[in-house]
C-alpha positions as CSV (number, residue, x, y, z in Angstrom):
1,M,99.0,85.4,102.7
2,I,102.8,85.8,102.7
3,K,104.2,84.6,99.4
4,R,107.4,82.5,99.4
5,T,110.7,83.6,97.9
6,L,112.5,80.7,96.2
7,Y,116.2,80.9,95.4
8,F,118.0,78.5,93.0
9,G,121.8,78.7,93.0
10,N,122.7,75.2,91.7
11,P,121.9,73.4,88.4
12,A,118.2,72.5,88.4
13,Y,115.3,71.5,86.1
14,L,112.2,73.4,87.1
15,S,108.8,72.3,85.6
16,L,105.1,72.3,86.3
17,R,102.8,69.4,87.4
18,N,99.4,69.7,88.9
19,S,99.7,73.4,89.7
20,Q,103.0,72.6,91.5
21,L,106.5,73.8,90.8
22,V,108.5,70.6,90.5
23,I,112.2,70.8,91.4
24,H,114.7,68.2,90.0
25,L,118.3,68.6,91.0
26,P,120.7,66.6,88.8
27,D,123.3,66.5,91.6
28,A,120.9,65.1,94.2
29,N,122.0,61.4,93.8
30,G,118.9,60.1,92.1
31,M,116.4,62.5,93.8
32,D,112.9,61.4,92.7
33,D,110.9,64.3,91.6
34,R,107.6,62.3,92.1
35,T,107.9,62.0,95.9
36,G,106.2,65.3,96.4
37,N,108.9,66.4,98.8
38,N,110.4,68.8,96.3
39,T,107.3,70.5,95.0
40,V,105.9,73.9,95.8
41,P,102.3,75.1,95.2
42,I,102.3,77.8,92.5
43,E,99.9,79.9,94.6
44,D,102.4,80.1,97.4
45,I,105.2,81.6,95.3
46,G,105.8,85.4,95.2
47,I,109.4,85.6,93.9
48,V,111.7,83.1,92.1
49,V,115.4,83.9,91.9
50,L,117.5,82.0,89.2
51,D,121.2,82.2,90.0
52,N,122.9,79.6,87.9
53,K,123.5,79.3,84.2
54,Q,122.6,75.6,84.2
55,I,119.0,76.1,85.3
56,T,116.3,74.9,82.9
57,I,112.8,76.2,83.4
58,T,109.8,75.2,81.2
59,T,107.5,77.7,79.5
60,G,104.6,76.0,81.2
61,L,106.0,76.8,84.6
62,M,106.7,80.4,83.6
63,E,103.2,80.8,82.4
64,A,101.8,79.5,85.7
65,L,104.1,81.7,87.7
66,L,103.1,84.8,85.8
67,A,99.4,83.9,86.0
68,N,100.0,83.9,89.8
69,N,101.6,87.4,89.6
70,S,104.9,85.9,90.7
71,A,108.2,87.8,89.9
72,L,110.9,85.9,88.1
73,I,114.4,87.2,88.7
74,T,117.5,86.1,86.7
75,C,121.1,86.8,87.7
76,D,124.2,87.6,85.7
77,S,127.8,86.1,85.8
78,S,128.6,88.1,88.9
79,R,125.5,86.5,90.5
80,M,123.7,89.8,90.9
81,P,120.1,90.2,89.8
82,V,120.0,91.5,86.2
83,G,116.5,90.6,84.8
84,L,112.9,90.7,86.0
85,M,109.9,89.1,84.4
86,L,106.4,90.2,85.4
87,P,102.9,89.4,84.1
88,L,101.3,91.7,81.4
89,N,97.9,91.4,83.0
90,G,97.9,91.8,86.8
91,N,94.6,93.4,87.5
92,T,91.0,93.0,86.3
93,T,90.6,96.8,85.9
94,Q,94.0,97.4,84.5
95,S,93.1,99.5,81.5
96,E,91.1,101.9,83.6
97,R,93.9,102.2,86.1
98,F,96.5,102.7,83.3
99,Q,94.4,105.7,82.2
100,D,94.2,107.2,85.7
101,Q,97.9,106.8,86.0
102,I,98.8,108.3,82.6
103,N,96.3,111.2,83.1
104,A,97.6,112.1,86.5
105,S,98.3,115.8,86.7
106,L,101.7,117.3,87.3
107,P,100.7,118.8,90.7
108,L,99.4,115.4,91.8
109,Q,102.7,113.7,90.8
110,K,104.7,116.4,92.7
111,Q,102.5,116.0,95.8
112,L,103.0,112.2,95.7
113,W,106.8,112.6,95.3
114,Q,106.8,115.0,98.3
115,Q,105.0,112.4,100.4
116,T,107.4,109.8,99.3
117,I,110.6,111.7,100.1
118,Q,109.1,112.9,103.5
119,C,108.5,109.3,104.5
120,K,111.9,108.1,103.2
121,I,113.8,110.8,105.2
122,A,111.7,110.1,108.3
123,N,112.5,106.4,108.1
124,Q,116.2,107.1,107.5
125,A,116.3,109.4,110.5
126,Q,114.6,106.8,112.7
127,L,117.0,104.0,111.7
128,L,120.1,106.3,112.0
129,Q,119.1,107.3,115.5
130,S,118.1,103.8,116.7
131,S,121.2,102.0,115.2
132,Q,123.9,104.6,115.6
133,G,122.6,107.0,118.2
134,V,123.2,109.9,115.8
135,V,121.5,113.2,116.3
136,V,118.8,113.5,113.7
137,K,117.0,116.8,114.5
138,N,118.3,118.2,111.3
139,M,116.8,115.3,109.3
140,L,113.5,115.6,111.0
141,A,113.5,119.3,110.2
142,W,114.2,118.5,106.6
143,V,111.1,116.3,106.5
144,G,109.0,119.4,107.1
145,E,111.0,121.3,104.5
146,V,110.3,119.0,101.6
147,R,108.3,121.0,99.1
148,S,106.0,119.8,96.3
149,G,108.2,117.7,94.0
150,D,111.1,118.1,96.4
151,S,112.2,121.2,94.5
152,D,115.0,121.9,97.0
153,N,116.3,118.3,96.7
154,M,116.1,117.5,100.4
155,E,116.4,113.9,99.5
156,A,120.0,114.4,98.4
157,R,120.8,116.5,101.5
158,A,119.4,113.9,103.8
159,A,121.2,111.1,101.9
160,A,124.6,112.8,102.3
161,Y,124.1,113.0,106.1
162,Y,122.6,109.5,106.3
163,W,125.4,107.6,104.5
164,K,128.1,109.6,106.2
165,N,126.9,108.3,109.6
166,M,125.4,104.9,108.7
167,F,128.6,102.8,108.7
168,P,131.0,104.7,111.0
169,N,133.3,101.7,111.4
170,I,133.9,101.4,107.7
171,D,136.6,103.8,106.5
172,N,135.9,105.9,103.5
173,F,132.5,104.4,102.9
174,T,130.4,106.0,100.2
175,R,127.2,104.7,98.7
176,G,127.6,103.6,95.1
177,R,126.9,100.5,93.0
178,E,130.6,99.9,92.5
179,G,131.8,100.9,96.0
180,I,133.3,98.9,98.8
181,A,131.3,96.5,100.9
182,P,128.6,96.6,102.1
183,N,127.5,98.2,98.8
184,N,127.3,94.7,97.4
185,L,124.8,93.7,100.1
186,L,122.8,96.9,99.6
187,N,122.8,96.4,95.8
188,Y,121.5,92.9,96.1
189,G,118.9,93.8,98.8
190,Y,117.6,96.7,96.8
191,A,117.2,94.5,93.7
192,I,115.0,92.1,95.7
193,L,113.0,95.0,97.1
194,R,112.6,96.4,93.6
195,A,111.1,93.1,92.4
196,V,108.7,93.0,95.4
197,V,107.5,96.6,94.6
198,A,107.3,96.0,90.8
199,R,105.2,92.8,91.4
200,S,102.8,94.7,93.7
201,L,102.5,97.6,91.2
202,V,101.4,95.1,88.5
203,G,99.0,93.5,90.9
204,S,97.5,96.9,91.6
205,G,97.0,97.4,87.9
206,L,99.7,100.1,87.4
207,L,102.5,100.5,84.9
208,P,105.8,100.1,86.7
209,T,107.5,101.9,83.9
210,F,105.6,105.2,84.2
211,G,107.1,107.0,87.3
212,I,106.0,109.9,89.4
213,H,109.5,111.2,89.6
214,H,112.0,108.9,87.8
215,H,111.7,109.3,84.0
216,N,114.8,107.7,82.6
217,K,113.9,106.4,79.2
218,Y,116.2,103.4,79.6
219,N,114.5,102.3,82.9
220,A,111.6,99.9,82.6
221,Y,110.8,100.2,86.4
222,C,110.7,104.0,87.1
223,L,107.6,103.8,89.3
224,A,109.0,100.8,91.2
225,D,112.1,102.9,91.9
226,D,109.9,105.8,93.1
227,I,107.7,103.7,95.4
228,M,110.6,101.7,96.9
229,E,112.3,104.8,98.3
230,P,110.7,104.8,101.8
231,Y,111.3,101.0,102.0
232,R,115.1,101.2,101.4
233,P,115.9,101.9,105.1
234,F,114.4,98.5,106.0
235,V,117.0,96.9,103.7
236,D,119.7,99.1,105.3
237,K,118.6,97.8,108.7
238,L,119.0,94.2,107.6
239,V,122.4,94.9,106.2
240,L,123.4,96.4,109.6
241,E,122.3,93.3,111.3
242,I,124.3,91.1,108.9
243,I,127.4,93.1,109.6
244,A,126.8,92.9,113.3
245,S,126.5,89.1,113.0
246,G,130.1,88.9,112.0
247,D,129.6,87.5,108.5
248,D,132.3,88.2,105.9
249,I,130.7,90.9,103.8
250,S,133.4,91.1,101.2
251,E,131.5,88.6,99.1
252,L,127.9,87.7,98.8
253,S,128.0,84.2,100.3
254,K,125.0,81.9,100.3
255,T,124.4,82.6,103.9
256,I,124.2,86.3,103.3
257,K,122.0,85.9,100.3
258,A,119.7,83.7,102.3
259,K,119.3,86.6,104.8
260,L,118.7,89.2,102.1
261,L,116.1,87.0,100.5
262,G,114.2,87.4,103.7
263,I,113.4,91.0,102.8
264,P,109.8,90.3,101.7
265,V,109.0,89.0,105.3
266,L,110.7,91.8,107.2
267,D,108.4,93.4,109.8
268,V,107.2,97.0,109.2
269,F,104.5,99.2,110.7
270,I,101.8,100.3,108.4
271,N,98.1,101.4,108.9
272,N,98.7,101.2,112.6
273,Q,99.7,97.6,112.6
274,R,102.6,95.3,112.2
275,S,102.9,93.7,108.7
276,P,105.3,91.7,106.6
277,L,107.0,94.0,104.1
278,M,105.5,92.2,101.0
279,I,102.0,92.7,102.4
280,A,102.7,96.3,103.2
281,V,104.0,97.0,99.7
282,G,100.7,95.8,98.4
283,Q,98.9,98.3,100.6
284,T,101.2,101.0,99.4
285,T,100.6,100.3,95.7
286,A,96.8,99.9,96.2
287,S,96.7,103.3,97.9
288,L,98.7,104.8,95.0
289,A,96.2,103.5,92.5
290,K,93.4,105.2,94.6
291,C,95.4,108.4,94.5
292,Y,95.5,108.3,90.8
293,A,91.8,107.6,90.7
294,G,91.1,110.6,93.0
295,E,89.8,108.4,95.8
296,L,92.7,109.2,98.2
297,R,95.1,112.1,98.6
298,K,98.0,110.3,100.3
299,I,100.0,107.2,99.7
300,T,100.1,104.7,102.5
301,Y,103.8,104.2,103.5
302,P,105.4,102.2,106.3
303,S,107.5,103.2,109.3
304,F,109.7,101.2,111.7
305,I,108.2,99.4,114.7
306,D,109.0,101.3,117.9
């Protein structure tokens, strides 16, 4: 089942009643929160984005959302995602899976990172060729040259070529958190993707903090940052589509945010079939848990649909 992504950008009072999220909007001219027209079943919710300082949410509702393994995202004054709340207990065999993850050997972690970067570069190459008609023989060659642990840093080489050619109509574009548009769209989209991945990791009984490559002591979601890498090009593709639509990308308008909040339901190709991104991420994190347990040797990652 595809879980819903809910976005709240106006003042609101969010509470719980009969296993339903109840939405009361103070500015809705006497809107009656008992009509049932503004309630959402908790079991249908995957992500909730809170993007207004005048939103009130009850602890009962937060408890129900976390029990449903829903991700709760809060935004800062610039209206960018800044916080993420996830459940502490997301899987019935969590302790056992934690041990498998923590005890994973260094060679296994390097192999998993090799697979991750190979898939990321392959997806970048496919998008670059299909969207810009750029020659990608070099990138496809680099996929085969990624060694265990990506010791030669093929990821960085591929990234330099990829970003140089991704937005040819935008002068002096460089990828960076503080760079010119569409960096703002990419930042927002990656934040949503990160929440989707972190939620699935918890659901698969894994520690999102304990990465296979990223090990920044200040980063609470190192593993999420690892696993989301092959999924980033799907966000990039959506950003390209937003630019092509003619929207003003200098600011994150509500229209653009609405499109970016559709990331969990983007179509991907995984396990030889079409799947919504959120479902695919669940398959990826489940396969990762099996790799840690010694039941699989390869993570299941997506590709673009031909």
